[in-house]
N, C-alpha and C positions, 0 to 999 in steps of 0.2 A: 504494500500500500504506500505508494510514493506521493500521493496527492496531498498538498498542504491544506491546513485548516482554512486558509484564506480563500480557497476555491469554493467554499460553501457559505457564501454570503457573510463572511467574517464573524460567524457565530461559532459557538463551541461545537465541533464536529463529534458525532457519535458513530460508532462502528456497528455495522450489521454483522450477524454471525455467519458470514461466508465471504467469498472473494468476489471481486469485480468480474473476473473471467467466468466464474461459475454461474453468476447471474446472466451474463450475456449468452452463455451457451443454452440457457433455457429458452431463449427467444430466437434461436438461429433460423427457424423456419417462419418467423413472423414477417408479414408485409405491413404496409401502412394501415390498411383497414383492420387487421387483427389487433394491432397495437392501440388504435384509437378507440375501438369498442370497449377495451378494458376499462377505460375511464368512465364510460356510461354504465357498465356493469357494476363498478364500484359504487356509483350513485344509487342504483336500484337496490343493491344489496344493503345500502344504508337506509332503506325504506323511503326513498325519495319518490314522490308522485309527479314532480316536475323536474325535468332535466333539460338544460339549454346548452347547446354547443354552438359557439359563435366563432367566426373567423374574421380576423383583421388582416386585410390585404396590405402588402408592403408597397405595391405599385400597380399600375394599370395593366401590366402584362400577366398579372395573376400570382405573383410570388406572395407567400403567406408570411406575415410578420409574427403573428401569435395565434394560438388556438386557446379558447377559454371555455371551460366546462363548469357550469354552476348547477346546484341542485338545492332542494328544500328538505334534504334528508336529516338524519339524526346528528350529523356532525361528528367531529373527532374529539374524544375526551383526552385532554393533554396528559393527564396522569397515567393513562394507559398506553401512551405511545411506546414505552419500552416493551410492552407486550404485543405490539403490532409492528411498528416500523423496524425495531431492532431484531425481530425474529425473521428467519428465513424458512420458507416452505412451511409456515405455520401461521395460523390466523385465529383470532377470537371468533370468527364466523363459524368455526367448527362446533363451538359449544352453543351457539345461538342461531344456527342456520334454520331457514325455512325451506319449504319445498322449491322455492324459486331462487334460492341463493346460488349464485353462479361461481363466485370465487371463494375458495376456502383454503387455498394453498399459500396465500400471502404473496403472490407473485405479480398481481395485476398492476401494482403501483410502479413496478420497474419497466413496464412496457413502453413508457414514453420515449426511451432512448432510441427507439426505432424510427421516430419521426421528428424528435426535438432534442435540443441539448439541455435546456433548463426546464425544471418543473418546480412550481411554487404552490403549495396548498395554503389557503386561509380558510379556517373552519370554525364554526360557532355551534356549540352544543348547549344543552341545558346547564352544564357545569362551567361554561366559560368559552374562551376563544383562544386559538393558537395559530401559528404559522409554521410550515415545514418546507425546507428547501432541499432539492437534490439536483445533481447534474450528471451528464453522461460521461464525464471524465473518470469518475469512480463511483459506481453504483453501490458500493459497499459502505458509503458514507452518506450521512444526512445531518441536517441541523434543524433544531426546533426552538421555538420561542413562545412563551405564554404571553398573550396580549392582555394589557390592562383593560379594566372595564370601560375606561374612556375610549381606548382604541377600538374596543369590540362594538361600541354603539353604532359605528358606521356600517356594520355588516349584518345581514339577515341570517337567521338560523339556517344551517346547511353548510355546504362546502363549495368553495370556488378554487378551481385548479387552473393555473395559467401556464401554458407551455410556450416557450420562446426559443429563438434561433432554430427555426423550423428547417428541416432538410429541404434543400433547393429543388429536389426531384418531386416533392409534394407541393404542387401548385393548385390553384383553384380548379383548373380543368380536370386534373387527376382526382381531386377530391370529389367533384360532381359526378364523374364518370365511374369511379371505382369505389370510393368510400361510402357514398350515400346508398347506392344499391346494396352494398354489403351490409350496412346497418339495417336497411329495411328487411332483408332476408333473415338476418340473425335475431332481430328483435320482434318479428311479427307475432310470434306466439305470445310473447309478453304483452304486447300492445293490446291484444284482444281480451286480456283478463278483465280489465275494468276501464270504463271511460274516464275514470279519475286520473289515470296515468297519461302524462303528456311528455313526449320527447320532441324537442324542436331543434332544427339545424338552421342556423342563421334566421331564426324567427319563423320558419315554416315547419308546421307540425309533421313529424314523420308518420307516414301511413303504412299499414301492413301491405305486403305484396298481394296481388290479385287473388281473390278467393270467392267461394260460394258459401253462403251461410244459411242454415235452416235452424229453426228454433221451435221449442214446444214448452208448454207450461202444464204441470199436473200437480197432484197432491199425493204425498206419501205419509200415511199415519198422521194426518193433520198438518204436515209441514208443506209449505209452498216450495215447489222445485221448478226452477227455470233453467232449461238446458239449451245450449247453443252448440251446433255441430258444424264444423268448418272443413271444407274440402279445399285445399290449397292448389292453385294452378301450377305451382312449381314448388320445389323442395324448400321449406322454410328453414332449413339447416337445424332442425330439431327433431328428435324422435316423436313418434305419435303418442301423446299423453292425453289422459282424461284429468282435467284440473277441477278440484272441488273448492268452491269459493265461499268464504264467510260473507253472508249477505250484509252484515252490519259494517264490517271493516273493508270489504271488497278485496281482501287478501286471500291468496291461495293457501289453504291449510293442509292440503294433501294432494298428491298427484300419483298416478299409476299408469304404467304403460298399457296402451290398448292392444299391444301385440299384433297390430296390423302393419307389419313391415312388408309392404307389397310394392313392387317396382312400378313407378309412375303414379302411385296413389299416396297422397299425403294428407293427413287429417289430424284434427285436434277437437277436443270436446271441453266445454266449460259448463260446469254444473253448479249453479248458485242456489243456496237454500238457507233458511234460518236454522235448519238442522245442523249446519256446520258452524253456527255461531259459538258452539261450545267446544270446538276443536281449537287447541292452542299448541303450536310447536314448542316443545320444551326439551332442551338438551338433546336435540336431534331426534326425539321421539314424540309421538302424539300423547298429549295428556288425556288418556282415555279413562272415562268413568264407566259406571255400569250401564248407562243408557246410550251415550253418544260415542260409540266406538266402531271399529271396523268389523266387528263380529255381530253388530246389531242387525236385526232383520230389516230395519229401515235403510241402513247403508247398503246392505246387500241388494235390496230392491232397486235403489237409486243407481248403484253401480251396474247392475245387470241391464237395466233399461238403457243406460248410456252405451254399454258394449253392443247391445243388440242394434241400437240406432246407427252406430258406426259401421257395423257389418252390413246393415241395409244400404248405407251410403256406398260401401264398397261394391255391393251387388249392382247398384245403379250405375256406378262408375264403369264396371266391367261391361254392362249392357251398352252404355254409350260408346265405349271403346270398340266393341265388336260391331256395332252399327256403323261406326266410321270405317272400320276395316272392310265391311261388306260394301259400303259405298265406293271405297277405293278399288275393290275388286271389280265392281260394276264399271267404273270409269276406265279401268285398264283392260276391260274385256277378258277377265280371268275366268269367268264362269262359262260352262259349256252352253252353246246356243242350241237349245232343244228344238226350237222351231226349224232351224236349218237341217236338223236331223229328221224332219218330217213329223214331229209331234204336233198334235192339235194344241190350240191356245190353252185350254183348261188343263190338259195333261202336262204341257210344258210349265204352266204356272204351278201345278202341284209338285213337279220335280224340283223346280227352282226353290219353292218354299221349303221343301224337305231338306234340300242341300244346305240352305241358309240356316235352318234350324239346327242341323248337325254342327255347322261351324260355330253357332252361338253357344251350343252346349259344350263343345270341346274347348272353346275359348274360356268359358267359365271354369273348366277343370284345370286348364294349363295354358295361359296366354303366351308363354314363351315358345310354345310349339309353333305359333304363327310368326313370332318375331324372328325366328331363325331363317325364314324365307322372305322376309318383308321387302328386301331390296333387289330381289331377283325374280323377274316376271316368269322366266322359264320354270324355275322351281315352284313358283306359286301355282302355275297352270298344272304342273305334274301332280302336286299335292292335292289340289282341289279336284283334279280329275280322278285321283284315287278315292277321295271321299265320295265323289259322285257315284263311283262304281259300287261302293259298299254301304252307302247310306240307307239302303233299303233292307240290309241284313247285317246290322251292326254287332250282333251278339258274339260272333266269332271273328269274322274277317277284320273288322275295325281294330279290335284289340290285339290281334296278332301283328298287324302293321305298326300299331303304336307302341308295342312292347319294345323296350330298349330306348325309345325316344322320350317318353315321359313316364314318370313313376306314379302309378295309381295303386292303391291298395285293392284287394279283392272286393271289399265293400264298395269302394268308389267305382270300380268297374261295373259292379252289379247295379248301382244307382244310376250310372251313366247309361247303361244299356236299357234300363227301364224307361228313363226319360226319353231316349231316342225312339224307343218303341211307341211310347205314348204320343210323341210328336208326329211320327209317321202315320199312326192310326188317325190322329186328329186331322192331318192334312188330307188323308184319303176321304175322311168324312166331309171335310170342307169341299173337296173336289166334287164328290157325289151330290152334295147339297146344291152346289152351284149349277151343275148340269141339270138337275131336276127343276130348279127354279127358273132357269133360262128356258127350258122346254115349256114350262107353264106360261111364261110371258108370250112365247110364240103361239101357243094354243089360243091365248086370249086375243092376240092380234088377228089370227086367222078367223076366229069367230066373229070379230067385229067386221072384218072385210067381207066374209062370205055370207054371214047369216043375218046381219042386222041391216035394216033399211032406214034407221033413224037418220034424219038430216043432220044431227049433231055429232054423228060418229066420227067425222073427219077431225074435229078438234081433239077428240079422245085418242085417235090414232097418233096425232102429232105429239100429244102429251106423253104417250107411252114411249114413243121414239126418243123424245128429249131425255127421258129418264132411263133409257136402256140403249145407250150408244154402243155397247159391246156388240150389238147386232152387226155393226160395220167394222169391228176391230177392237182390240183391247186398249184400255186406258185412254179414252178420249175425254177431254174437258169440254163441256158445253159453254160456248162464249156468248152467243146471242141466239134468240129464237123469236117467234111471233113476228116474222117478217121484218128483220132489221135491214137498214140500208148500209152502204159501204162505209159511211162515216162512222156509224156505230161499230161496224166490224173492225175497222182500223184501230179505233180507240181501245177496244177490248183486246185485240191482238197485241198491241204494244204493251198494254198493262200486264197481260199474262206472261210476257217475256221480260218484264222488268224494265221496259223502256217507255213508261207512260209519260215521262218528261218530254219526250220527243213529239208527242201528239200536238198537232196544230189544227184547230178547227178550220175546215174549208180546204184542207190540203188535197182532198180527192176532187179532181176537176173534170172527170170524164162525163160526157153527156148522159150516160146511163148510171151515174153514181147513186141515184135514188131508187134503183132497182132493188126489190125487196126479196131477200132469201128466206126460205122456211127455217132452216137450221144451219148454224155455222159453229164448227167445233175444231179443236186442235189436239194432237197427241200430247200426253203428259211428259213424254220423254223424246229425246232427239233420236232420229234414225240416221243411218249412214248409207250414202249412195255407192255406186259401183266404183267410184274413184276414191272412196274413203272419206268423203266430205260429209260433215254432220249437217242435218237440216231438221226443221220442224214440219210435220205433215199437217196440212189444213184440209178440212173436209167440209164441203157445202152439200147439204142434202135437200133436194127439191121433191116434195111429196105431191103427187097428183091424186085426184079423187080415186077412191078404191075401185070404182067402176070404170075408170077412164083408161084408155090405151095410150101408149107413147106415140106422140105425133111430132112431125117436123118442127112445128111451132114451139114445142117444148125444148127441142134441141137448140133452136135459135135463141131461146131465153137463156140457156146456159152459156152459149157463145158470147152473149152480151156480158154475162158475169166475168167470163174469161178476159174479155176485152178490157173491162175495168181493172182487173188484177194486173194484166200485162202493162197497162199504161201508168201504173203507180209504182215507183221504185220501192216504197216501203212494203208493198205486198209482194213484189217480184224482185227481191234483192239477192236471190240465190240461196238464202237461208230458209226460205219457205217453199215447199212444194205443195201444189194445190190439186185436189181431186174434186170433181163435181159429179154428184151421183143423182140420177133421175130415177124415181121409183113410181111404177104404175102397175095396172092389172095385167096388161099384155103388151107385146111388142108392136101390135098394130098390123095393118094389112101389108102383104108382101107385094107391093106395087113397084114397078120398075122406076117410077119417078120418086120414090121415097128416099130422102136424104139419109134418114136413120138407117134404113135397110142397106143402102149403099155403103155407109160408113162401117156398119157391122161386118159387112163382107170384106172391107178393106183391112180391118184389124181382126180378122177372124182367128188369128193366133192367140189373141187375148180376149176371152169371152166378155161381151158387154161393152168393149171399148168403142167410143164414137169419135174420139179426137185425142191427139197427142201433140204438144207444142214442139217446136224445133229443138229446144233445150232439153226436152224430155222431162221437164220438171212439173208440167201441168197436164192433166188428163181429164177427159169427160167420159163417164160410164153411164150405162142404163141397166136397170134390173127390174124384174117383175117380182111381185110378192111371192110367187111360187118359187122363184130362184132362191130367195132368202130362206123360206121354210125348208125346202128340200136340201139346201146347202148345209144347214145345221144338222139335219138328220143323217146326211151322208158322212159328214165329218165325225159324228159321234155315234154312228150306227152300231158299232160293236158294243160300246158301253151302254147305249140306250137299250139294246136288245138283251144284254146280260143283266142289266139292273132291273129289267122288266118294269120300267116306270109306267105307271098307269096315268092315262090322260085325266086331267082334272075336269070336274063337271063345270062347264061354262054355260050350259043351257039355262034358259029362263032367268038370266041376269041382265040387268040394264047396262048400257054403255058406261054409265057413271060408275057402277059397281065394278065392272071389268077393268076400267082404266085405273081406278083407285087401287085395286089389287095389283095390277102390273107395275104401277109407280112404286108401291111398297116393296115389291120383289126387286125392282131395279135398285133401290137404295140398299137392300140387303146384299146384293151380289156385285155392287160397283167395284 
């Protein structure tokens, strides 16, 4: 120890029970943020509810002259300094620590030498005031001085630490970009204990990192219990704890690990109750009496409720994660395309749902299984392809493939197999129900068209179609109905695609812009053309009277619609492909002069096509009601025959009753 007494503020120097080098070695891995936060922890350990960290800049380029930390804590008792500052790796906090005490090794006060040369404490407690000086030349020396009552009047209760001769590498920019985010992460769990706790940096209150918070209030044995459950968006640099808070003092009296150490899931719980008003930390142990202790049924119930709530949050977290994963697989076209394999829409939907359910269940059991293939599309497709092959018989094949990849107990395997079986049966039931209900809708439509003579049946037919767009393909959104014009159509189209701000009234200028369509809808998902370009499919449906045949004048009407679409860049921008569908009772007379008949012959390779634009992005089709009814029966003939679905009784029912039933079915199977 070669440092002179004069280096410590010309006061009598006192020696710490170790060497300068030994202290420095303890901080060899500390960076600026690690060292600065020690001063804040010291304030919080001293029961401070207000901590202010202020920076005084030296110049306009951001060099720091001094850093000052003030608090309203208990202050330093001058008479006990020999038991604190003179000790090394020892602290009075060990004998009076609370569950939130951070420093009990007596090292935090030395951390300043990583960012400053000089440190000066001025502290005022109930027993008086004092000052303490240290510098980085020799950390094993310090000086102290008891302040007179006259000198102490100028200071508030608490402690003020002033750090000077700041390291030149710690400037304002480094402080803002490195230190403040570090403080936020490491202090977040503490900041949520109580609103009474305030930590400010340069006058701005430090906020916890981003998180989601849920709360509940209940009563246990007459005690009011208010619980807050936090899911952090990033790691708060603290283990997952359940904090039990004294309602009166707003202090944590006990904390326990939630044991939810899960990758990517970070949580905390804060349980406040007057039940905990009788808990007091004493000598490192809880002062437990016969009623308010860890073995009491009240505490066990409160604790169990908190643990269950956190596990529920974890379950929801897993579900959100796997939903995002499935969306990612959809976007990257990882899933098998069952429709390209020739599967009907409902069967394809059934298989897609079953495969996705299998993924959800496996992800719940072992998320890391999917993390191993996350960044490799080829591996994703191979793995998902394997799951596709075995998702209908998981009891043996699935687990033989997974064996050695993830570790599941025999009980977990049995549970997983049961869940997969239940989900498969559930999806089969859904598929059968959907087929049955759709057939009933078609039976109702056929009855209205063939059997009813009511003049009002046309409006009921349109209403049924509006609510059962699956008849023309899966997943259509109805945008407009009841004869909208093209201004209405453009407004709705832009809105559904999230571009409503681009709508300008009067932007459709074509002479036929006021032509009114029966039904205008668009697909809920993007499709891909032969060149790999994505587009939205738009469908215009023109319904003719149930007794009316398709005529050339009807075709001309749809060509007017096409003309309006082609003339407006917002309709015809390459991102939207349009189909116009004309539906009537019959194709009409086979006359040589019929434009409809001529066009059908021209496009006879594509049934029902009347027109195709040069870009092949827009088409006009016609269909009869019989085409629609028979098409469904042909597509699902095998299933319909084997399921032996009985036709529903639609006789002796009014059009109103039939349409009401069909609309309800449509909402069930959308």
